[in-house]
Each structure stands twice: as C-alpha cells, then as structure tokens.
N, C-alpha and C positions, 0 to 999 in steps of 0.2 A: 063833687064840688071841691075846689081847691081852696087854699088859704088866701089867695089874692084875686083881685078883679082881673088882672092880666091872665092869670091861669085859667079862670073861668071863661074868659073870652076866647083864649086860645083853644080850650077844649071844645067849646061850642062850634067854632069855625074850622077846626082842623079836619072835621069830617067832610067838608066840601072838597071835591077833587081838585079844584083849580084856584084855591084861595091863597092869599098872601100868608095867612096863618099857617097853612100847610107848608108853604115854602120855608117859613121861619122854623117850624118844627123839623122838617126834613134836613135842613142844613145846620141845625143846632146854633142858630144865630139869634140876635135880638132885633127888634124892630128898628132901633137906631142904626144898626149895621147896614140896613138897606139904604139909608140916606147917605152913609159914607160910601157904600158901593156905587150908588148912582153918581156921586160926585167924582169918584175915581174914574168911572166910565166916561164921564163928560170931559174930564181933564187929561186923560191919558196917564202919563207918568207924573206922579205928584208926591211931594215929600210928606212925611209924617208931620213935620213942623207946620207945613202949609195947611194940612187938614185941621190940625189943632187950632190954628189961627182962624181959618174960615168958620169953624163951628163954635169957637170959644171954649173948646174942651181942653183939659190938661193932657199932658203927654200919656199918662197911664190910661186914660179913657180911650184915646185914639189907638194906643197899642192894643188894648183889649178888643176893640172893634176889628182892627186889622188882623189880630191873631185868630179870632173866630172866623173871619172871612178867608184867611189863608188855610185854616184847618178844613174848611168846607170846600177848598179848592176853587174859590171864587176870585181870589187875587193872589198875586205873587209879590213878595218883598225882595227888594234889591238893596244890599248894603254896600256902601262905598265909603270907607273911612268912618267918619262920624255921621255921615248923611245916610238916611234910610228913606227910600222911595218905594212906592207901590204902584202896581198897575193891574187892571182887571184881566182875568183869564178869559178865554172864549166862553166858558161856562158862566163866568161872572157877568159877561155882557148879556148873555141870554136871560139870566135870572133878573138882571136890572131892567131889561126890556119888558119882561113879563110883569114885574112889579109896576113899571110905568103904565102898562096896559090896564092893570087892575085899578089904578088910582086916577087915570085920566078919563073924565066924562066922555061919553060917546059924542062924536062930532067935533071934538077939539083936537087940534094938532099938537 
C-alpha cells in the first residue's frame, strides 16, 4: 500500500495488460498529461501559451506536462524565438487513440 490514493489506484490497475494506469506507468507521465496529449493531437501544432489558456494552467504546469510527454517521446517541442509550440509524435497519436478507446463507452463515436 502506498501513501496516496493515486498510488494505490495505480498499483491496483497497473497489473492489467491494457489499462490506462499501465500506460501512465510505462511512460512515466501523469493522468493530466493524457488530457494535454489528446488536445495536442486534436489541434496539431499548438503553442504552450495556447495550452495554458485552454486549460487555465500556469506556464510551469504546462511545461511540466509537455516535458514529461517529450521525455516519453509522445510529443515534440519546436522553439522559434520566444514562441514554443508542440505537436504529437506518431507514438503520441497511438497512445492518445488508445487512451480515447479506454474512456469512450462502447457504441459511442
């Protein structure tokens, strides 16, 4: 048993072969990062500023999410002057689709 509810839930569900918790564990990312990844996949190339605006996060929170996603090779960061944009890698698109399949009820598009 861990010290947190999240840790307990992650431990319980990480044993499942095809669970979102296992994806989180495998890629060393947080659940919030999946929401950011899904948005990046939907938007294509998107700025860090726009992500912060969409979610109401501060810059450091968005940077943390995108850093973890980049470390997991799920997105790529493009810097141009003071502007920083990100886009999903092919693997990021696959992971986002898998996440979407895990949370979309059967029969819904």
